[in-house]
C-alpha positions as CSV (number, residue, x, y, z in Angstrom):
1,M,0.1,0.1,0.0
2,K,1.4,3.3,-0.9
3,P,1.9,5.8,1.8
4,T,-0.6,8.9,1.6
5,T,1.8,11.7,2.3
6,G,2.0,14.0,-0.8
7,S,-1.0,12.5,-2.4
8,R,-3.1,14.8,-4.8
9,P,-6.7,15.8,-4.2
10,R,-9.2,13.7,-6.2
11,G,-12.7,13.9,-7.1
12,F,-14.5,16.9,-5.9
13,A,-11.5,18.1,-3.8
14,A,-9.6,18.6,-7.3
15,M,-12.3,20.7,-8.4
16,S,-12.4,24.4,-8.4
17,L,-15.1,26.2,-6.0
18,E,-16.9,27.3,-9.3
19,Q,-17.0,23.7,-10.6
20,R,-18.3,22.3,-7.4
21,R,-20.8,25.2,-7.3
22,A,-22.1,24.5,-10.7
23,I,-22.4,20.8,-10.0
24,A,-24.1,21.4,-6.6
25,S,-26.8,24.0,-8.2
26,K,-28.0,21.1,-10.6
27,G,-29.0,19.1,-7.6
28,G,-32.0,17.0,-8.4
29,A,-32.5,18.4,-11.7
30,S,-31.9,14.8,-13.4
31,V,-35.2,13.8,-12.0
32,A,-38.7,15.3,-13.5
33,P,-40.8,17.1,-10.9
34,E,-43.4,14.9,-11.5
35,Q,-41.3,12.0,-10.4
36,R,-40.2,13.7,-7.1
37,T,-42.3,11.7,-4.9
38,F,-42.0,14.3,-1.6
39,S,-42.8,17.1,-4.0
40,R,-46.0,15.8,-5.0
41,N,-47.1,14.4,-1.5
42,S,-46.2,16.6,1.5
43,E,-47.7,14.4,4.0
44,L,-45.6,11.6,2.9
45,A,-42.4,13.7,3.4
46,R,-43.7,14.8,6.6
47,A,-44.1,11.3,7.7
48,A,-40.6,10.3,6.6
49,G,-39.0,13.0,8.4
50,Q,-40.9,12.5,11.7
51,K,-39.7,8.5,11.5
52,G,-36.3,9.6,10.8
53,G,-36.3,12.0,13.8
54,L,-38.1,9.3,15.8
55,S,-35.4,6.8,15.1
56,K,-32.5,9.3,15.8
57,A,-34.3,10.1,19.2
58,E,-34.8,6.5,20.1
59,R,-30.8,5.7,19.2
60,A,-29.9,8.8,21.6
61,K,-32.3,7.4,24.3
62,G,-30.6,4.0,23.8
63,E,-26.8,5.6,24.4
64,A,-28.0,7.7,27.6
65,D,-29.5,4.2,28.9
66,S,-26.2,2.3,28.3
């Protein structure tokens, strides 16, 4: 295995700030609006966010109990 000292940046780390911003500004553009489930159904998005928040709270509670 090669040592990592002196290695060159790869991927996004090798890009200029302008290049990274141009790519980031396109986020989600490859999916048509009618195929974006959460943009069509806000109730589904709310439920998913709530579910994620609850599981995080449960994990935190479990860690506190240990």
